[in-house]
Each structure stands twice: as structure tokens, then as C-alpha cells.
C-alpha positions as CSV (number, residue, x, y, z in Angstrom):
1,G,331.2,-49.1,16.4
2,R,332.2,-50.1,20.0
3,T,333.8,-53.4,21.0
4,F,332.5,-55.5,23.8
5,V,333.3,-58.6,25.9
6,I,330.6,-60.5,27.7
7,T,331.2,-62.4,30.9
8,G,329.0,-64.0,33.5
9,T,325.4,-65.0,33.3
10,M,323.2,-62.9,31.1
11,L,319.6,-62.5,32.2
12,S,318.3,-61.5,28.8
13,G,319.3,-64.7,27.1
14,K,322.3,-66.8,26.2
15,R,325.6,-64.9,25.6
16,E,325.4,-65.7,21.9
17,E,321.9,-64.0,21.8
18,V,323.3,-60.9,23.6
19,A,326.2,-60.8,21.2
20,Q,323.9,-60.9,18.2
21,R,321.9,-57.9,19.6
22,I,325.2,-56.0,20.0
23,E,326.3,-56.9,16.5
24,A,322.9,-56.0,15.1
25,A,323.3,-52.5,16.6
26,G,326.7,-52.1,14.9
27,G,329.0,-53.3,17.8
28,T,331.6,-56.0,17.8
29,V,331.9,-58.8,20.4
30,K,335.3,-60.4,21.3
31,G,336.1,-63.3,23.6
32,S,338.9,-61.7,25.7
33,V,339.7,-58.3,27.2
34,S,342.5,-56.2,25.6
35,K,343.3,-52.5,25.3
36,K,341.2,-52.5,22.2
37,I,338.0,-53.4,24.1
38,D,335.6,-50.5,24.9
39,F,333.2,-52.3,27.4
40,L,333.2,-55.4,29.5
41,V,329.5,-56.5,30.1
42,R,329.6,-58.2,33.5
43,G,326.8,-60.4,34.6
44,P,326.2,-62.3,37.8
45,G,328.7,-65.1,38.5
46,A,331.4,-63.5,36.4
47,G,335.0,-64.5,37.3
48,N,337.6,-61.9,38.4
49,N,340.1,-62.5,35.5
50,K,338.2,-60.5,32.8
51,S,337.3,-57.8,35.3
52,A,341.0,-57.5,36.4
53,D,342.1,-57.3,32.8
54,A,339.4,-54.6,32.1
55,T,340.6,-52.6,35.0
56,R,344.3,-53.0,33.9
57,H,343.5,-51.8,30.4
58,G,341.1,-49.0,31.4
59,T,338.1,-50.7,29.9
60,A,334.7,-49.6,31.2
61,I,332.8,-52.3,33.1
62,I,329.1,-52.2,32.7
63,D,326.2,-54.4,33.7
64,E,323.6,-55.9,31.3
65,E,321.0,-53.2,32.1
66,Q,323.5,-50.5,31.1
67,L,324.2,-52.3,27.9
68,Y,320.6,-52.2,26.9
69,Q,320.4,-48.6,27.8
70,M,323.3,-48.0,25.4
71,L,321.4,-50.0,22.7
72,G,318.3,-47.9,23.4
73,V,316.0,-50.8,23.9
74,P,314.4,-52.4,27.0
75,M,316.2,-55.3,28.5
76,P,314.4,-58.6,27.7
77,V,314.3,-61.2,30.4
78,A,314.8,-64.8,29.1
79,A,312.9,-67.7,30.6
80,F,316.2,-69.5,30.9
81,A,319.3,-67.4,31.4
82,D,322.7,-68.6,30.2
83,L,323.9,-70.6,33.2
């Protein structure tokens, strides 16, 4: 029941694949940070805009590994990350 925004490169697959995993676990994925977002999943190469928005709104910033810990599954590593 939590709401997420994904930014940066995801090591477990394309952002769309990560979003599908979140949604399969009952979460929602949005494209931009607002005060209604629970978590910003920040991968390598993420810009500062979404992080700054998350800080301003009090949104928790987590990395991809923390996301998979929340989902209760091991983090897969894709052959080709979303570059």
C-alpha cells in the first residue's frame, strides 16, 4: 500500500521491471515526487531534482537494495541495467 518513485539506474532491471515488482507486491509507482509519495528509490546516476523534492516533502530516500529488503525478496541483478 506504499507509493514509490524510481530514479537513476536500476541494477535489477529496467525501471519498468522494478515498477512491476513493486506493483505486484501491492505498491504504487508514480513518476514524480510529491507529499503523497512514501519512498524515493534512488539508483546510481540519479539527478538531484527528485532527491531535493523528496527532502522537501519529507519522503524517505532508499536505495534499490533497501527496496528489495522491504519486498522481502533477494535483489536480482540484470545482465543489462537500465542505462
